N, C-alpha and C positions, 0 to 999 in steps of 0.2 A: 152579431156573432157572439157565441158563448165565450165568456171571459177566460175560460180554461184554454180555449183554442188560441187565444191571443198571447198566452204566456210562453215566452221563449227565454226567460231569464235563467241564469246559471243554477238557481236553486229549484227550478221546476221539478216537481215530484217529491220535494221535501215537505213534510207536514209538521206544523207546530201547534201545540195546544198551549194556551196561556191562561193563567189565573192572575191577571194583573189589573191595575187601575192607576189613575193619575198620569204621570208623564214618563218617568224613567223606565218602567217596565214596558208599557205599550209602544213607546217609540223604538225600542230595541227590536221588537218583532215587526214593527212597521218597516224598518230598514230591510229586514230579511224578506218581508213580503214584496218590497220593491224588486228584490232580486229573484222573485219567482216562487218563494215558498208559499204554501197554503197555510194561512194562519186562522185558527179557530179560537175565538175569544169566548171563554166561559164566564158568564156574568149572571146577574139576577136582579129582578125588580125589588127583592128584599133589601138589597144594599147596592144601590146604583153607583157605578163609577162616577166620582164627583166631577170628572172632566166633562161628563155628559150634562151636568147641571149648572156648572159655574165656570166662568172664564176668569181665572186668577189675574190674567194680564190686564183685563179691562174692568173686572168687578161685575160683569153682567151675569145675571141669574136667568136661567132658562126655565120655561114652564113645563117642558117635557124632556125626556131623555134623548130625543131624536132631532134636536135642532141646534146643536152646539158646533160651530165651525172649528173650535179648538179640538174637540173630540174627533171631528172629521179629519183634521190634519194629522193627528196622532195615530189614527187607526185605518188608514186607507188600505184597500184591497182585502180587508179581513172579513171573516164570517163570524156571526154571533149566535151562540146558543144560550138560552136562559135556563139555568138550573139552580134550584134553591138548595145549596150545599149544607144547610142545617138539617136536611132530611137524608137519612142513610141511603134511600133508594136513589136520590140524585147523585150522591157520592159514587155509588156503584156504576151509574151511567157515565159519570165523568171518568172513571177508571177505564171504561171501555173505549171512550174517545181517546184518552191518553195512550191506550194500548195500540191504537192505529197510527200513532204519531212517532216521528223521529226525535222530536225535541219537546220538552215541557219547560215553560218559564213561569215563575211566580215572583211577586214582589210584595208579599204580605210580611208582617212582622215575624221574625224568626220564631218557629214553633207552631204557628197558626196552621199552616198547611199540613204538617205531619199530624196534628191533632184532629184534623178533618179526615184523616185517612188517605191523604193524597201526596204523602212525602216520597222522596226518592226511593227509600228502601222498599216501600210497598209497590211503587210503579215499576221498578226494575225487575220485580218478580214476574210482572205481566209482560214487560218488554225488556229483555236483558241488555240489548244494545242501546237503550234509551240515553239520550243526552238531556240532563236536567239542570237548569240554571235557577238559583235562588238569588234574587237581587234585594239587598236590604241596605239600611243606613250604615251599619258598622260591621256587617258580616255575621256568619252563623255561629262563630265561636269567639270567646273573649269576654271580659267583664262587662262590656258595653253592648253586647249583642242584641239586647232587647230594647235599646233606645229607639224612640220614634224619630224619624228624620224627614225633612223636606229639603229642597234645594238650598235655602240659606244655611241650614245646619250642616249639610254636606260640605259646603265651601268653608264654613267656619272651622269645622273639625278637621278639615284637610289642610289648613294653614293658608289657604288662598286669600281669604278675607283680610287676614292680618297684614299681608304685604301689598294689598291693593288699595290705593287711595292717596291722599295728600298728607304731608308730614304733620300738619296741624289739624287733621280731620280724623275721626274714628275709622276703624276698619270698614271696608265696604260690605254691603249686604247684597249678595247675589241672588238672582231669582231663577226663573225656569230654564235658562240656558244651561245651568249646571245639571239639571235632570237629563237634558239631551246629551251632554257629554258623557254622563254615566251610561246612558243608553247605547251610545256608540261603543263603549268598552264592552258592554254585554254582547252586542252583535258580533264584535270581533272575537270574543271568547267562544261564542257558539260556532262561528265559522271554523275556528281552529279545531274545535272538538269534532265537527263534521269531517274535516280532513283526516283527523286521526282515526275516526271510525271507518272511513273509506279505506284507509290503509290497513287497519288491524281487525275491523269488525267489532270493536269494543266501544261501548258508550262510556259516559263518565258524569260525575257530579261537579258542578261549577258553583263555587261560593263567591259571589260578586258583592263587594262592599263599595258603596258609592263614595264613602270617605276616602278609600284608597284609590279609587278611580280618579278622583280629583287631586289627591296628594301628589300623584306622579307628575302633575302639571307644574309643580314647584320643586321638582327633584333636584335641580341645580342649587337651589337655595338651601335645601335640607343638607345636601352634601357640603356646602360652604360652612354650615354650622358644625357638622361632624368633623371636618378637616381643620377648620380654622377657629372654631368657637365664636364665629360672628353670627349675630341674629339680624338678618335683613329686615328692614322696616320700610314703611311707605315713603315713596319719593315721587309721587305724581306720575307724569309721563316721561320722566327722565330715564335714560338708559345708562348702565354702567360703562359702556364702551362707545356707543354712537352719540354723536353731537353734530348739529342740532338734532333733537328727537322730541317732538312735542306736537300739540294741536294749536293752530294759529287762527286768529279771527279773520273772517273774510267779509266782503261786502254783503250787506243784508243783515237781518236780525237773527241772531243765534246761528250763524253760518260759520263753519270751521273747516280747516284742512289739516290733515296730518302730514308731516314732513319728517323724513328720517334720512340722515346722511351717514354713510358707512366709511368713506375713505376720502383721501385728498382729491381724487379726480371728481367725485360727486360734490365735494365742497366747492371746488372751483366752478363746476357747472351751475351750482346754486347761485354763487356770486354773480355769474354772468347773467342769469335770468333776472336777478335783482338789480342789475346794472350798478353793482357796487364793487368795482375793482379795488377800492381801498380796503374792503374786508378781505379780499383774496390775498392782498399783499401785506396785511397786518400780521406780524410774527406771532402775536398772541393767539391767533386763530389757525396757525399753520398745522397744528396737531390737534387730535380729538381731546386730549387732556386740557389744552388751553381753551378750546371752545367750550368744554364743560365748565371750566373755572370761571369763564366770563359769560356764562349763558344768559344772564339777565340783559346785558347790553346787546348781545347777539339776538336774543329773542325779540327785543324791541325793534331792532332793525328789520328782521324778517316780518314782524307783524305790521310794520309801516307799509311794506309792499303788499302783503296779503289782503290788508283792509281795502285796497283799491280794486280788488278783483272778486268776482263771484267765484265760489269754490270750484266749479267745473272748469272755468276759464283758467284759474291758477293751476289746476291739475294738468290741463293740456299743455301749458307752457313749461311746467317743470318736468313732466314726463318726456316731452320732446327733447329735453336737454339731458335726460338720463337720471333724473332725480326721483327717488321714490316718494310719491305724493298722492294722496287721495282724499276726497271730501269725507267728512264724518256724516255718513248718510243717516237721515231720519227714515222712519218707515215709509213715509210718503216718497222720499227720494228713491228708496229701493224699488217701490212699486212702479215708479215712472222712469227708472233708469233705462236708457236705450240699449245698453249692453246686456243687461239681464233680460230685457224684453226680447232681444234677438236670440238669446240662448233659451228662452222659454223657462226661466227659473220659477216663474209663477204661472200656473195654468188654472183653468176652470174645470171643475168636476160637477157633473149633474147629480145632485142629491135630491131624493124624493121629497124631503121636507124643507130643506134650505133653499133649493133651487140651484142656480149656477153659483157654486161656491169656489172662491179663490183658494188654492192650496199651494204649498211649497212643493215644487217638482222634485223628482229624483235627482240627487246630487252627483251622480256619476253618468258618464257616457260610455257604455261598453259597446264596442263595434260589432262583436260577434254574438253576444248574448245580452241583448238590451234589457236593462232594468225598466220597469214601467209602472204606471198607475193604471190599473185595469178596472177599478170600480171605486165608488164612494165608500166611506166608512159604513159599517152595517147598522141598521136599525136594531134596537134591542130585541134579541130573539129572532131576527129576520131569517136565519138559516136553520131553524129548528127542524123543518121538514126534511131538508137535504141531509143534515147530520144524523138525525135520529132514524129516519126511514131509509134513505139511500145508503148511508154508510153503515149504520148499525143494524139495519134490517127490521126495525120495529114497524108494526102496523099503524095505520092512521088511527085506529080505535085505541091502541095502546097509548099513543101520544096524547090523544084527547083525554083519556082517563087520567094520565099523569099530570096534565095541565089542570084538570079539575081538582086534583089533590094538591095542587101547588108544589109538586115535585119539579115539574117544568114550569118555571115562574120567573 
């Protein structure tokens, strides 16, 4: 069945053109593609998206641009056209593609896309109701606008690294998950702009700074400084209100369980599971303040119990009593988890070069307009014929000539 016929997502009929690479830009449009948008990725063999060539998470280098499982996960459902944007004729073709689109997304360094002739001011002359998002490290304006950034720098400049870690350790160095959080913010902003356009008929420009997308995650701590001049620091897994609140060792090598207790009822339930009525009756532990003050002794008592149980068994006992507890899953645990298996959180997609590739499934379950994975990530330039001939009306001979001239490349 044609993949377009399978698309019943809420964004079916919306077309997005992207000039993106790496993680933060591509995953934003991937999320919208799950929801049914047609996403056209403009890329080139002149400068290949490094996610096609290198897996940062594992350090694996790929011999061709069409065999990366990382790229596959970040670019599901998309189409790919290959245009050498260093050539003016390729830029003109890219303008035509953008002119048939509802949304344009780019995540190059500020100033690069406008210099290519594909900035918002140019494209909105072609498509007045265009929604255009620029995703960058620090935004399109401001003294640090041209700073280069990746996930670790987004987190550091957003203040997240400084408050994450242990008291006697340096700030944490975050990795790719930060890119994906920024991508979620981009997708949210585009959805808001699409709703506005539906209501008013007007497009708009979106300046998305990854630094600020991550800074909102520590908004409470920023407000604490503004109101109280307190600078929050690193304190491991401890919480300012809840106690106990930590990861505890379980039976087995490097096996852990996270336990969090919010109130007196949950505290007594935990004591019952531990078979420690003495802890429940101890006045030092009656309130969260006392449990935090004596957390070393309390954590030792909890650890003595958790060490006797595998993490899944400990979770089952604690959850049955109403205590929030969950194993600290490794990637292997996630892959084998019966609950995630039942929900099909990971599925296999048939990729022409990789074969049956495991990918992370759509994170939402919409009852009336299902989000879906309809195809693998595109091979580089896989959809040139569809985009250039079917959408733009170019002849096969024109496409061939442009390929020979490395305009289509």
